[in-house]
DSSP file (Angstrom, degrees, kcal/mol; ACC not computed):
  #  RESIDUE AA STRUCTURE BP1 BP2  ACC     N-H-->O    O-->H-N    N-H-->O    O-->H-N    TCO  KAPPA ALPHA  PHI   PSI    X-CA   Y-CA   Z-CA
    1    1 A M              0   0    0      0, 0.0     2,-0.2     0, 0.0     0, 0.0   0.000 360.0 360.0 360.0 128.1   10.0   24.6    2.5
    2    2 A S        -     0   0    0      1,-0.0     2,-0.7     2,-0.0     0, 0.0  -0.523 360.0-128.4 -89.1 155.6    9.9   28.3    2.0
    3    3 A Y        -     0   0    0     -2,-0.2     2,-0.5    28,-0.0    28,-0.0  -0.905  23.3-144.8-103.8 112.0    9.8   30.1   -1.3
    4    4 A N        -     0   0    0     -2,-0.7    29,-1.7    55,-0.1    28,-1.5  -0.682  19.9-177.4 -86.4 120.8   12.6   32.8   -1.5
    5    5 A I  E     -a   33   0A   0     -2,-0.5    55,-2.6    27,-0.2     2,-0.4  -0.945   9.0-166.1-118.8 138.5   11.7   35.9   -3.3
    6    6 A L  E     -ab  34  60A   0     27,-2.3    29,-2.7    -2,-0.4     2,-0.5  -0.992   4.3-160.0-123.5 128.7   14.0   38.9   -4.1
    7    7 A Y  E     -ab  35  61A   0     53,-2.1    55,-2.1    -2,-0.4     2,-0.7  -0.924   2.9-159.0-106.1 130.2   12.7   42.2   -5.3
    8    8 A L  E     -ab  36  62A   0     27,-3.1    29,-3.0    -2,-0.5     2,-0.6  -0.931   9.1-154.6-109.3 108.7   15.2   44.6   -7.0
    9    9 A F  E     +ab  37  63A   0     53,-2.9    55,-2.8    -2,-0.7     2,-0.3  -0.746  20.8 173.7 -86.9 120.5   13.9   48.1   -6.8
   10   10 A V  E     -a   38   0A   0     27,-2.8    29,-2.4    -2,-0.6    30,-0.5  -0.890  33.6-126.0-127.0 157.5   15.3   50.2   -9.7
   11   11 A E  S    S-     0   0    0     -2,-0.3    29,-1.7    27,-0.2    30,-0.3   0.982  71.8 -17.3 -70.3 -59.9   14.6   53.8  -10.8
   12   12 A G  S  > S-     0   0    0     26,-0.1     4,-2.5    27,-0.1     5,-0.1  -0.547  79.0 -67.4-137.8-163.4   13.6   53.6  -14.5
   13   13 A T  H  > S+     0   0    0      1,-0.2     4,-2.5     2,-0.2     5,-0.2   0.858 122.6  52.2 -66.2 -40.7   13.6   51.8  -17.7
   14   14 A D  H  > S+     0   0    0      2,-0.2     4,-1.9     1,-0.2    -1,-0.2   0.901 113.2  46.3 -64.2 -39.2   17.4   51.9  -18.4
   15   15 A D  H  > S+     0   0    0      2,-0.2     4,-2.9     1,-0.2     5,-0.3   0.927 111.0  52.4 -65.5 -45.3   18.0   50.4  -14.9
   16   16 A E  H  X S+     0   0    0     -4,-2.5     4,-2.6     1,-0.2     5,-0.2   0.913 108.5  50.4 -57.9 -44.9   15.3   47.8  -15.5
   17   17 A R  H  X S+     0   0    0     -4,-2.5     4,-1.9     1,-0.2    -1,-0.2   0.920 112.6  46.8 -60.0 -45.6   16.9   46.7  -18.8
   18   18 A F  H  X>S+     0   0    0     -4,-1.9     4,-2.9     1,-0.2     5,-0.8   0.934 114.9  45.4 -62.9 -47.1   20.3   46.3  -17.1
   19   19 A F  I  <>S+     0   0    0     -4,-2.9     5,-3.2     1,-0.2     6,-0.3   0.864 112.1  50.9 -69.3 -36.5   19.0   44.4  -14.1
   20   20 A E  I  <5S+     0   0    0     -4,-2.6    -1,-0.2    -5,-0.3    -2,-0.2   0.884 119.2  38.0 -65.6 -37.6   16.8   42.1  -16.2
   21   21 A S  I  <5S+     0   0    0     -4,-1.9    -2,-0.2    -5,-0.2    -1,-0.2   0.856 135.2   9.9 -83.0 -37.3   19.8   41.3  -18.5
   22   22 A V  I  X5S+     0   0    0     -4,-2.9     4,-0.8    -5,-0.2    -3,-0.2   0.847 126.3  39.2-111.9 -55.4   22.7   41.1  -16.0
   23   23 A I  I >><S+     0   0    0     -5,-0.8     4,-1.4     1,-0.2     3,-0.6   0.884 105.6  60.3 -77.4 -41.2   21.8   41.2  -12.3
   24   24 A K  H 3><S+     0   0    0     -5,-3.2     4,-1.1     1,-0.3     3,-0.3   0.885 102.9  54.6 -55.1 -40.4   18.7   39.0  -12.2
   25   25 A L  H 34 S+     0   0    0     -6,-0.3     4,-0.4     1,-0.2    -1,-0.3   0.845 102.1  57.9 -63.2 -34.8   20.6   36.1  -13.6
   26   26 A I  H X< S+     0   0    0     -4,-0.8     3,-0.5    -3,-0.6    -1,-0.2   0.884 110.8  42.4 -62.7 -38.8   23.2   36.4  -10.8
   27   27 A F  H >X S+     0   0    0     -4,-1.4     3,-1.6    -3,-0.3     4,-1.4   0.640  89.6  87.0 -85.7 -15.4   20.5   36.0   -8.1
   28   28 A K  T 3< S+     0   0    0     -4,-1.1    -1,-0.2     1,-0.3    -2,-0.1   0.783  84.7  57.8 -57.5 -27.6   18.5   33.2   -9.8
   29   29 A K  T <4 S+     0   0    0     -3,-0.5    -1,-0.3    -4,-0.4    -2,-0.1   0.753 114.3  36.3 -75.9 -22.1   20.8   30.6   -8.2
   30   30 A N  T <4 S+     0   0    0     -3,-1.6     2,-0.3    -4,-0.2    -2,-0.2   0.531 116.3  52.2-106.5  -8.9   19.9   31.8   -4.6
   31   31 A Y     <  -     0   0    0     -4,-1.4   -26,-0.2     1,-0.1     3,-0.1  -0.949  64.8-142.3-130.8 149.2   16.3   32.7   -5.0
   32   32 A D  S    S+     0   0    0    -28,-1.5     2,-0.3    -2,-0.3   -27,-0.2   0.806  94.9  15.6 -74.2 -29.8   13.2   30.9   -6.3
   33   33 A Y  E     -a    5   0A   0    -29,-1.7   -27,-2.3    -6,-0.1     2,-0.4  -0.989  63.4-169.9-149.0 133.9   12.0   34.1   -7.9
   34   34 A V  E     -a    6   0A   0     -2,-0.3     2,-0.4   -29,-0.2   -27,-0.2  -0.994   9.8-172.3-127.1 127.3   13.6   37.5   -8.7
   35   35 A E  E     -a    7   0A   0    -29,-2.7   -27,-3.1    -2,-0.4     2,-0.5  -0.974  15.3-148.2-124.9 131.9   11.6   40.5   -9.7
   36   36 A V  E     -a    8   0A   0     -2,-0.4     2,-0.4   -29,-0.2   -27,-0.2  -0.858  21.2-170.9 -95.1 126.3   12.8   43.8  -11.0
   37   37 A R  E     -a    9   0A   0    -29,-3.0   -27,-2.8    -2,-0.5     2,-0.4  -0.975  17.2-140.6-124.1 126.1   10.5   46.7  -10.0
   38   38 A K  E     -a   10   0A   0     -2,-0.4   -27,-0.2   -29,-0.2   -26,-0.1  -0.675  17.6-179.1 -80.5 135.3   10.6   50.2  -11.2
   39   39 A Y    >   +     0   0    0    -29,-2.4     3,-1.7    -2,-0.4   -28,-0.2   0.569  58.2  90.2-110.1 -11.6    9.9   52.7   -8.4
   40   40 A A  T 3  S+     0   0    0    -29,-1.7   -28,-0.1   -30,-0.5   -29,-0.1   0.857  94.9  40.6 -57.3 -37.8   10.1   56.1  -10.2
   41   41 A E  T 3  S+     0   0    0    -30,-0.3    -1,-0.3     2,-0.1     2,-0.2   0.426 100.5  93.9 -92.4   3.4    6.5   56.2  -11.2
   42   42 A K  S <  S-     0   0    0     -3,-1.7     2,-0.1     1,-0.1    -3,-0.0  -0.617  77.5-112.3 -94.3 153.9    5.2   54.8   -7.9
   43   43 A T     >  -     0   0    0     -2,-0.2     4,-2.1     1,-0.1     5,-0.2  -0.407  24.6-114.6 -79.1 160.3    4.1   56.9   -4.9
   44   44 A K  H  > S+     0   0    0      1,-0.2     4,-2.5     2,-0.2     5,-0.2   0.886 118.8  52.7 -59.1 -40.5    6.0   57.1   -1.7
   45   45 A K  H  > S+     0   0    0      2,-0.2     4,-2.7     1,-0.2     5,-0.2   0.898 106.4  52.8 -64.6 -41.4    3.0   55.4    0.0
   46   46 A Y  H  > S+     0   0    0      2,-0.2     4,-2.5     1,-0.2    -2,-0.2   0.940 112.1  44.5 -60.0 -48.2    3.0   52.5   -2.5
   47   47 A I  H  X S+     0   0    0     -4,-2.1     4,-2.8     2,-0.2     5,-0.2   0.925 112.6  52.2 -63.9 -44.7    6.8   51.8   -1.9
   48   48 A F  H  X S+     0   0    0     -4,-2.5     4,-1.9     1,-0.2    -2,-0.2   0.938 113.8  43.3 -55.3 -49.8    6.4   52.1    1.9
   49   49 A N  H  X S+     0   0    0     -4,-2.7     4,-2.2     2,-0.2    -1,-0.2   0.864 112.4  52.7 -67.3 -36.9    3.5   49.6    1.8
   50   50 A F  H  X S+     0   0    0     -4,-2.5     4,-2.6    -5,-0.2    -1,-0.2   0.916 109.0  49.4 -66.5 -41.7    5.3   47.2   -0.6
   51   51 A L  H  X S+     0   0    0     -4,-2.8     4,-2.4     1,-0.2    -2,-0.2   0.902 109.7  52.8 -60.9 -40.7    8.4   47.2    1.6
   52   52 A K  H  X S+     0   0    0     -4,-1.9     4,-2.3    -5,-0.2    -2,-0.2   0.911 110.4  47.3 -60.6 -43.6    6.1   46.4    4.6
   53   53 A T  H  X S+     0   0    0     -4,-2.2     4,-1.5     2,-0.2    -2,-0.2   0.915 109.9  52.5 -65.1 -44.5    4.6   43.5    2.7
   54   54 A I  H  <>S+     0   0    0     -4,-2.6     5,-2.6     1,-0.2     3,-0.3   0.936 112.6  45.0 -57.1 -47.9    8.0   42.1    1.6
   55   55 A K  H ><5S+     0   0    0     -4,-2.4     3,-1.7     1,-0.2    -1,-0.2   0.897 109.2  55.0 -65.1 -40.9    9.2   42.2    5.2
   56   56 A S  H 3<5S+     0   0    0     -4,-2.3    -1,-0.2     1,-0.3    -2,-0.2   0.781 109.8  47.5 -65.5 -25.1    6.0   40.6    6.6
   57   57 A M  T 3<5S-     0   0    0     -4,-1.5    -1,-0.3    -3,-0.3    -2,-0.2   0.292 114.6-117.8 -96.4   8.9    6.4   37.7    4.2
   58   58 A N  T < 5 +     0   0    0     -3,-1.7    -3,-0.2     1,-0.2     2,-0.2   0.839  67.6 140.4  56.1  37.2   10.1   37.3    5.1
   59   59 A N      < -     0   0    0     -5,-2.6     2,-0.3    -6,-0.2    -1,-0.2  -0.488  45.9-118.2 -98.6 176.2   11.2   38.0    1.5
   60   60 A S  E     +b    6   0A   0    -55,-2.6   -53,-2.1    -2,-0.2     2,-0.3  -0.759  25.9 179.2-116.9 160.5   14.2   40.1    0.5
   61   61 A Y  E     -b    7   0A   0     -2,-0.3     2,-0.4   -55,-0.2   -53,-0.2  -0.985  15.9-156.5-152.1 158.7   14.8   43.3   -1.4
   62   62 A I  E     -b    8   0A   0    -55,-2.1   -53,-2.9    -2,-0.3     2,-0.5  -0.989  14.4-151.0-136.2 133.5   17.5   45.6   -2.6
   63   63 A Y  E     -bc   9  92A   0     28,-3.5    30,-2.9    -2,-0.4     2,-0.4  -0.919  12.4-162.3-109.1 122.0   16.8   49.2   -3.4
   64   64 A F  E     + c   0  93A   0    -55,-2.8     2,-0.3    -2,-0.5    30,-0.2  -0.847  12.9 170.5-108.5 139.5   19.1   50.9   -6.0
   65   65 A S  E     - c   0  94A   0     28,-2.1    30,-2.9    -2,-0.4     2,-0.1  -0.994  32.9-120.0-145.6 139.1   19.5   54.6   -6.6
   66   66 A D  E     - c   0  95A   0     -2,-0.3    30,-0.2    28,-0.2    32,-0.2  -0.481  22.4-131.6 -69.3 149.4   21.9   56.7   -8.6
   67   67 A I    >   +     0   0    0     28,-2.4     3,-2.5    30,-1.0    -1,-0.1   0.805  45.1 165.9 -71.6 -28.4   24.0   59.1   -6.6
   68   68 A N  T 3  S-     0   0    0     29,-1.2    -1,-0.2    27,-0.3    29,-0.1  -0.242  70.1 -16.3  48.8-121.3   23.0   61.9   -9.0
   69   69 A N  T 3  S+     0   0    0     -3,-0.1    -1,-0.3     7,-0.0    -2,-0.1   0.361  99.3 123.8 -97.5   6.1   24.0   65.2   -7.3
   70   70 A A    <   -     0   0    0     -3,-2.5     3,-0.1     1,-0.1     6,-0.0  -0.431  63.8-133.3 -65.1 140.4   24.4   63.9   -3.8
   71   71 A P  S    S-     0   0    0      0, 0.0     2,-0.3     0, 0.0    -1,-0.1   0.743  79.4  -1.7 -70.1 -22.0   27.8   64.8   -2.4
   72   72 A C  S  > S-     0   0    0     -5,-0.1     4,-1.9     1,-0.1     5,-0.2  -0.983  72.7-101.7-160.8 167.8   28.4   61.3   -1.0
   73   73 A I  H  > S+     0   0    0     -2,-0.3     4,-2.8     1,-0.2     5,-0.2   0.899 116.1  56.8 -61.8 -43.1   26.9   57.8   -0.6
   74   74 A T  H  > S+     0   0    0      1,-0.2     4,-2.2     2,-0.2    -1,-0.2   0.917 109.1  44.8 -58.1 -46.4   26.0   58.5    3.1
   75   75 A L  H  > S+     0   0    0      2,-0.2     4,-2.1     1,-0.2    -1,-0.2   0.868 111.9  52.9 -68.3 -35.5   23.9   61.6    2.3
   76   76 A K  H  X S+     0   0    0     -4,-1.9     4,-1.9     2,-0.2    -2,-0.2   0.925 110.4  47.7 -63.9 -43.2   22.2   59.8   -0.6
   77   77 A K  H  X S+     0   0    0     -4,-2.8     4,-2.9     1,-0.2    -2,-0.2   0.896 109.5  53.3 -63.7 -39.3   21.3   56.9    1.7
   78   78 A Q  H  X S+     0   0    0     -4,-2.2     4,-2.1    -5,-0.2    -1,-0.2   0.887 106.1  53.6 -62.9 -38.7   20.0   59.4    4.3
   79   79 A E  H  X S+     0   0    0     -4,-2.1     4,-1.8     2,-0.2    -1,-0.2   0.932 112.3  44.1 -57.5 -47.1   17.8   61.0    1.7
   80   80 A I  H  X S+     0   0    0     -4,-1.9     4,-2.8     1,-0.2    -2,-0.2   0.904 111.8  52.2 -67.7 -42.4   16.3   57.6    0.9
   81   81 A L  H  < S+     0   0    0     -4,-2.9    -1,-0.2     1,-0.2     6,-0.2   0.848 109.5  50.3 -62.7 -34.6   15.9   56.7    4.6
   82   82 A K  H  < S+     0   0    0     -4,-2.1     3,-0.3    -5,-0.2    -1,-0.2   0.877 113.0  46.4 -69.5 -38.1   14.1   60.0    5.2
   83   83 A K  H  < S+     0   0    0     -4,-1.8     2,-0.6     1,-0.3    -2,-0.2   0.905 122.7  33.1 -71.4 -43.1   11.7   59.3    2.3
   84   84 A Y    ><  -     0   0    0     -4,-2.8     3,-1.7     1,-0.1    -1,-0.3  -0.880  68.0-171.0-119.5  98.2   11.0   55.7    3.2
   85   85 A K  T 3  S+     0   0    0     -2,-0.6    -1,-0.1    -3,-0.3    -4,-0.1   0.727  84.0  51.5 -62.5 -23.6   11.0   55.3    7.0
   86   86 A N  T 3  S+     0   0    0      2,-0.1     2,-0.3     0, 0.0    -1,-0.3   0.254  81.6 112.6-102.0  13.4   10.8   51.5    6.8
   87   87 A I    <   -     0   0    0     -3,-1.7     2,-0.5    -6,-0.2     5,-0.1  -0.645  68.2-123.5 -86.5 144.1   13.7   50.8    4.4
   88   88 A D    >   -     0   0    0     -2,-0.3     3,-2.3     1,-0.1     4,-0.1  -0.761  10.3-142.1 -88.9 124.1   16.7   49.0    5.7
   89   89 A K  G >  S+     0   0    0     -2,-0.5     3,-1.3     1,-0.3    -1,-0.1   0.829 101.5  57.4 -54.1 -35.8   19.9   51.1    5.2
   90   90 A D  G 3  S+     0   0    0      1,-0.3    -1,-0.3    -3,-0.0    -2,-0.0   0.560  99.4  59.9 -75.0  -7.4   21.9   47.9    4.4
   91   91 A R  G <  S+     0   0    0     -3,-2.3   -28,-3.5   -29,-0.1     2,-0.5   0.281  86.2  95.4-102.0   9.1   19.5   47.1    1.6
   92   92 A I  E <   -c   63   0A   0     -3,-1.3     2,-0.5   -30,-0.2   -28,-0.2  -0.877  52.6-171.0-103.2 129.9   20.3   50.3   -0.3
   93   93 A I  E     -c   64   0A   0    -30,-2.9   -28,-2.1    -2,-0.5     2,-0.6  -0.985  11.2-150.6-118.6 126.4   22.9   50.3   -3.1
   94   94 A V  E     -c   65   0A   0     -2,-0.5     2,-0.5   -30,-0.2   -28,-0.2  -0.862  10.2-144.5 -99.8 122.5   24.0   53.7   -4.5
   95   95 A V  E     -c   66   0A   0    -30,-2.9   -28,-2.4    -2,-0.6     2,-0.6  -0.728  24.3-118.3 -87.2 128.0   25.1   53.5   -8.1
   96   96 A I  S    S-     0   0    0     -2,-0.5    67,-0.3   -30,-0.2     2,-0.3  -0.943  81.2 -21.3-114.0 125.6   28.0   55.9   -8.9
   97   97 A K  S    S-     0   0    0     -2,-0.6   -29,-1.2    28,-0.2   -30,-1.0  -0.800 121.3 -42.2 -84.9 -48.3   27.4   58.0  -10.9
   98   98 A E    >>  -     0   0    0     28,-0.8     3,-2.2    -2,-0.3     4,-0.6  -0.911  58.7 -92.4-142.7 168.7   24.5   56.7  -12.8
   99   99 A I  H >> S+     0   0    0      1,-0.3     4,-1.6    -2,-0.3     3,-1.0   0.785 118.0  69.5 -57.8 -28.7   23.4   53.3  -14.2
  100  100 A E  H 3> S+     0   0    0      1,-0.3     4,-1.9     2,-0.2    -1,-0.3   0.823  91.2  61.2 -59.0 -30.0   25.0   54.2  -17.6
  101  101 A S  H <> S+     0   0    0     -3,-2.2     4,-1.6    25,-0.4    -1,-0.3   0.841 102.3  51.2 -65.8 -31.9   28.4   53.9  -15.8
  102  102 A W  H <X S+     0   0    0     -3,-1.0     4,-1.1    -4,-0.6    -2,-0.2   0.879 105.7  55.2 -72.1 -37.9   27.6   50.2  -15.1
  103  103 A Y  H >< S+     0   0    0     -4,-1.6     3,-0.5     1,-0.2    -2,-0.2   0.941 113.9  40.5 -56.8 -47.9   26.7   49.6  -18.7
  104  104 A L  H >< S+     0   0    0     -4,-1.9     3,-1.7     1,-0.2    -1,-0.2   0.794 103.8  68.4 -73.6 -28.6   30.1   50.9  -19.8
  105  105 A A  H 3< S+     0   0    0     -4,-1.6    55,-0.2     1,-0.3    -1,-0.2   0.816  92.4  60.9 -60.6 -30.8   32.0   49.2  -17.0
  106  106 A G  T << S+     0   0    0     -4,-1.1    47,-1.6    -3,-0.5     2,-0.5   0.380  80.0 108.8 -81.2   5.2   31.3   45.8  -18.4
  107  107 A L    <   -     0   0    0     -3,-1.7    13,-0.2    45,-0.2    45,-0.1  -0.728  64.0-138.4 -88.9 123.9   33.1   46.4  -21.7
  108  108 A H     >  -     0   0    0     -2,-0.5     4,-2.8    43,-0.4     5,-0.2  -0.324  38.3 -98.7 -62.9 161.6   36.5   44.7  -22.3
  109  109 A D  H  > S+     0   0    0      1,-0.2     4,-2.4     2,-0.2     5,-0.2   0.882 124.1  52.1 -55.4 -42.4   39.0   47.0  -23.9
  110  110 A E  H  > S+     0   0    0      1,-0.2     4,-2.0     2,-0.2    -1,-0.2   0.936 113.8  42.9 -59.7 -47.4   38.3   45.7  -27.4
  111  111 A D  H  > S+     0   0    0      2,-0.2     4,-3.0     1,-0.2     5,-0.3   0.857 110.5  56.8 -68.0 -35.3   34.6   46.2  -27.0
  112  112 A S  H  X>S+     0   0    0     -4,-2.8     4,-2.8     1,-0.2     6,-1.0   0.926 108.8  46.1 -61.8 -44.6   35.2   49.6  -25.4
  113  113 A K  H  X5S+     0   0    0     -4,-2.4     4,-1.1     4,-0.2    -1,-0.2   0.907 114.4  49.4 -62.3 -41.7   37.2   50.8  -28.5
  114  114 A K  H  <5S+     0   0    0     -4,-2.0    -2,-0.2    -5,-0.2    -1,-0.2   0.926 122.2  30.2 -64.6 -46.2   34.5   49.4  -30.8
  115  115 A F  H  <5S+     0   0    0     -4,-3.0    -2,-0.2     3,-0.1    -3,-0.2   0.816 139.0  14.9 -87.3 -31.9   31.5   51.0  -29.1
  116  116 A T  H  <5S-     0   0    0     -4,-2.8    -3,-0.2    -5,-0.3    -2,-0.2   0.527  84.6-128.8-122.5  -9.7   33.0   54.2  -27.6
  117  117 A K  S  <<S+     0   0    0     -4,-1.1     2,-0.3    -5,-0.8    -4,-0.2   0.727  82.6  92.7  62.3  21.9   36.3   54.7  -29.3
  118  118 A K  S    S-     0   0    0     -6,-1.0     2,-0.4    -9,-0.1    -2,-0.3  -0.987  71.1-133.2-144.9 149.4   37.7   55.1  -25.8
  119  119 A L        -     0   0    0     -2,-0.3     2,-0.6    -3,-0.1     3,-0.1  -0.879  20.0-152.8-103.2 138.6   39.2   52.9  -23.1
  120  120 A F        +     0   0    0     -2,-0.4     3,-0.2   -13,-0.2    -8,-0.1  -0.946  22.2 178.0-114.5 119.9   37.9   53.2  -19.6
  121  121 A K  S    S+     0   0    0     -2,-0.6     2,-0.3     1,-0.4    -1,-0.2   0.831  87.4   5.9 -77.4 -36.8   40.1   52.5  -16.6
  122  122 A S        -     0   0    0     -3,-0.1    -1,-0.4    39,-0.0    39,-0.2  -0.993  53.0-166.3-144.1 145.3   37.2   53.5  -14.4
  123  123 A T    >   +     0   0    0     37,-3.0     3,-1.7    -2,-0.3    38,-0.1   0.194  58.0 114.3-112.7  14.3   33.6   54.4  -15.2
  124  124 A D  T 3  S+     0   0    0     36,-0.4    -1,-0.1     1,-0.3   -23,-0.1   0.744  79.1  44.0 -58.4 -26.3   32.8   55.9  -11.8
  125  125 A T  T 3  S+     0   0    0     -3,-0.1    -1,-0.3   -28,-0.1     2,-0.2   0.381  81.1 126.1-103.2   5.1   32.3   59.4  -13.1
  126  126 A I    <   -     0   0    0     -3,-1.7   -28,-0.8   -30,-0.2   -25,-0.4  -0.461  39.1-168.5 -70.2 129.5   30.2   58.7  -16.2
  127  127 A T     >  -     0   0    0     -2,-0.2     4,-2.4   -30,-0.1     5,-0.2  -0.628  37.8-102.8-108.2 170.3   27.0   60.6  -16.3
  128  128 A K  H  > S+     0   0    0     -2,-0.2     4,-2.4     1,-0.2     5,-0.1   0.898 122.5  54.0 -57.4 -41.8   24.0   60.2  -18.6
  129  129 A E  H  > S+     0   0    0      1,-0.2     4,-0.9     2,-0.2    -1,-0.2   0.900 110.0  45.3 -63.6 -42.1   25.1   63.2  -20.6
  130  130 A Q  H >4 S+     0   0    0      1,-0.2     3,-0.6     2,-0.2     4,-0.5   0.908 111.3  53.9 -66.7 -41.3   28.6   61.7  -21.2
  131  131 A F  H >X S+     0   0    0     -4,-2.4     3,-1.8     1,-0.2     4,-0.5   0.902 100.9  60.0 -58.8 -43.2   27.0   58.3  -22.1
  132  132 A K  H >< S+     0   0    0     -4,-2.4     3,-1.1     1,-0.3    -1,-0.2   0.813  95.0  64.0 -56.4 -32.7   24.8   59.9  -24.8
  133  133 A K  T << S+     0   0    0     -4,-0.9    -1,-0.3    -3,-0.6    -2,-0.2   0.717  97.8  56.0 -66.7 -20.4   27.9   61.1  -26.6
  134  134 A F  T <4 S+     0   0    0     -3,-1.8    -1,-0.2    -4,-0.5    -2,-0.2   0.626  82.2 101.0 -86.7 -13.6   29.0   57.5  -27.2
  135  135 A I  S << S-     0   0    0     -3,-1.1     6,-0.1    -4,-0.5   -19,-0.1  -0.596  81.7-116.8 -75.9 122.1   25.7   56.6  -29.0
  136  136 A P    >   -     0   0    0      0, 0.0     3,-2.0     0, 0.0     8,-0.1  -0.266  21.1-119.7 -58.2 145.1   26.2   56.6  -32.8
  137  137 A K  T 3  S+     0   0    0      1,-0.3    -2,-0.1    -3,-0.0    -3,-0.0   0.794 112.1  49.1 -58.7 -31.0   24.1   59.1  -34.5
  138  138 A N  T 3  S+     0   0    0      2,-0.1     2,-0.4     0, 0.0    -1,-0.3   0.259 102.0  78.5 -94.8  13.2   22.2   56.5  -36.6
  139  139 A E  S <  S-     0   0    0     -3,-2.0     2,-0.1    -4,-0.0    -4,-0.0  -0.931  77.3-119.9-125.1 146.1   21.5   54.2  -33.6
  140  140 A S     >  -     0   0    0     -2,-0.4     4,-2.3     1,-0.1     5,-0.2  -0.461  24.4-120.1 -78.7 155.0   18.8   54.4  -30.9
  141  141 A R  H  > S+     0   0    0      1,-0.2     4,-2.4     2,-0.2     5,-0.2   0.910 113.6  51.7 -57.5 -44.9   19.8   54.7  -27.2
  142  142 A I  H  > S+     0   0    0      2,-0.2     4,-2.5     1,-0.2    -1,-0.2   0.930 109.9  47.2 -62.4 -48.1   17.9   51.4  -26.5
  143  143 A N  H  > S+     0   0    0      1,-0.2     4,-2.4     2,-0.2    -1,-0.2   0.901 111.7  51.8 -61.6 -40.3   19.7   49.5  -29.2
  144  144 A F  H  X S+     0   0    0     -4,-2.3     4,-2.0     2,-0.2    -1,-0.2   0.927 110.9  47.6 -61.3 -45.1   23.0   50.8  -28.2
  145  145 A M  H  X S+     0   0    0     -4,-2.4     4,-2.3     1,-0.2    -2,-0.2   0.894 110.4  51.8 -64.4 -40.2   22.4   49.8  -24.6
  146  146 A I  H  X S+     0   0    0     -4,-2.5     4,-1.8     1,-0.2    -1,-0.2   0.905 108.0  52.1 -63.4 -41.1   21.3   46.3  -25.6
  147  147 A E  H  X S+     0   0    0     -4,-2.4     4,-0.7     1,-0.2    -1,-0.2   0.898 109.1  50.3 -61.7 -40.1   24.4   45.9  -27.7
  148  148 A L  H >< S+     0   0    0     -4,-2.0     3,-0.9     1,-0.2     4,-0.3   0.908 109.7  50.6 -63.8 -41.3   26.5   46.8  -24.6
  149  149 A L  H >< S+     0   0    0     -4,-2.3     3,-0.9     1,-0.2    -1,-0.2   0.829 100.8  63.6 -66.4 -31.2   24.6   44.2  -22.5
  150  150 A N  H 3< S+     0   0    0     -4,-1.8    -1,-0.2     1,-0.2    -2,-0.2   0.749 114.8  31.4 -65.2 -23.1   25.2   41.6  -25.2
  151  151 A V  T << S+     0   0    0     -3,-0.9   -43,-0.4    -4,-0.7    -1,-0.2   0.234  88.8 140.8-116.2  11.7   29.0   41.8  -24.5
  152  152 A F    <   -     0   0    0     -3,-0.9     2,-0.5    -4,-0.3   -45,-0.2  -0.299  34.6-160.2 -62.6 134.0   28.8   42.7  -20.8
  153  153 A S     >  -     0   0    0    -47,-1.6     4,-2.5     1,-0.1     5,-0.2  -0.967  10.6-160.3-118.4 117.6   31.4   41.1  -18.6
  154  154 A R  H  > S+     0   0    0     -2,-0.5     4,-2.2     1,-0.2     5,-0.2   0.911  94.5  51.9 -59.5 -44.4   30.7   41.0  -14.8
  155  155 A D  H  > S+     0   0    0      1,-0.2     4,-1.2     2,-0.2    -1,-0.2   0.888 110.8  47.5 -63.1 -39.4   34.4   40.5  -14.0
  156  156 A T  H  > S+     0   0    0      1,-0.2     4,-1.7     2,-0.2     3,-0.3   0.915 110.0  53.0 -66.3 -42.6   35.4   43.5  -16.1
  157  157 A A  H  X S+     0   0    0     -4,-2.5     4,-1.6     1,-0.2     8,-0.3   0.872 104.0  56.5 -61.2 -37.7   32.7   45.7  -14.5
  158  158 A I  H  < S+     0   0    0     -4,-2.2    -1,-0.2     1,-0.2     7,-0.2   0.874 110.7  45.0 -60.5 -37.2   34.0   44.8  -11.1
  159  159 A Q  H  < S+     0   0    0     -4,-1.2    -1,-0.2    -3,-0.3    -2,-0.2   0.794 118.5  41.2 -75.8 -29.4   37.4   46.1  -12.1
  160  160 A K  H  < S+     0   0    0     -4,-1.7   -37,-3.0   -55,-0.2   -36,-0.4   0.534 112.5  46.8-103.3  -6.9   36.1   49.3  -13.7
  161  161 A N     X  -     0   0    0     -4,-1.6     4,-2.4   -39,-0.2    -1,-0.2  -0.939  57.1-159.9-142.7 119.1   33.3   50.5  -11.4
  162  162 A N  H  > S+     0   0    0     -2,-0.4     4,-2.6     1,-0.2     5,-0.2   0.869  94.5  49.2 -64.7 -39.8   33.6   50.8   -7.6
  163  163 A S  H  > S+     0   0    0    -67,-0.3     4,-2.3     2,-0.2    -1,-0.2   0.883 112.5  48.3 -71.5 -35.0   29.8   50.8   -6.9
  164  164 A F  H  > S+     0   0    0      2,-0.2     4,-2.6   -68,-0.2     5,-0.2   0.930 112.9  49.1 -64.9 -44.5   29.3   47.8   -9.1
  165  165 A S  H  X S+     0   0    0     -4,-2.4     4,-2.6    -8,-0.3     5,-0.2   0.924 111.0  49.3 -59.6 -46.6   32.1   46.0   -7.4
  166  166 A Y  H  X S+     0   0    0     -4,-2.6     4,-2.3     1,-0.2     5,-0.2   0.930 111.7  49.4 -58.8 -47.2   30.8   46.9   -3.9
  167  167 A F  H  X S+     0   0    0     -4,-2.3     4,-2.7     2,-0.2     5,-0.4   0.936 112.5  46.4 -58.3 -49.5   27.3   45.6   -4.9
  168  168 A V  H  X S+     0   0    0     -4,-2.6     4,-2.2     1,-0.2     5,-0.2   0.926 114.9  46.5 -61.8 -46.0   28.6   42.3   -6.3
  169  169 A K  H  < S+     0   0    0     -4,-2.6     4,-0.2    -5,-0.2    -1,-0.2   0.855 118.4  41.9 -67.1 -34.2   30.8   41.7   -3.3
  170  170 A K  H  < S+     0   0    0     -4,-2.3    -2,-0.2    -5,-0.2    -1,-0.2   0.860 132.8  14.7 -80.6 -36.4   28.1   42.6   -0.8
  171  171 A H  H  < S+     0   0    0     -4,-2.7    -3,-0.2    -5,-0.2    -2,-0.2   0.558 119.3  53.7-119.9 -10.0   25.1   40.8   -2.4
  172  172 A C     <        0   0    0     -4,-2.2    -3,-0.1    -5,-0.4    -4,-0.1   0.322 360.0 360.0-117.2  10.0   26.2   38.4   -5.0
  173  173 A N              0   0    0     -4,-0.2    -1,-0.1    -5,-0.2    -4,-0.1   0.437 360.0 360.0-109.3 360.0   28.7   36.0   -3.4
């Protein structure tokens, strides 16, 4: 009997918090072990070698990246493929625009009004800078994000964010 491991490569701490709270649970039913790994502070060589090890052990991975300033998903994926020659294009998920958009996507309308004073039909264009404006002056960014995760709805996020929806449909069903 084989032991199925999935590695979720995420950029930074905000991504790690989101994936530990929301995404890891989704995969627990299909994998024996799911690990979220931050790659921002790792060297290119480290990631290359780690991917090589994952593949050699017949384990799985998904690599997540914000689209940031890339003009489209295809070019963002090409950037990543150029950086890591051994990464599988089908294992790359591009978050549009940034992970903060996924945090807000999971808010039902009631919660959206409560936390942001705004309703979102779509969060696809939300940037870090826009997200910061919703954080109450007397609250830390981390606490605000944790509060959003406490009321996060996967089904709502699928409706409000195209990249989240794509990810769930491609990897979580």
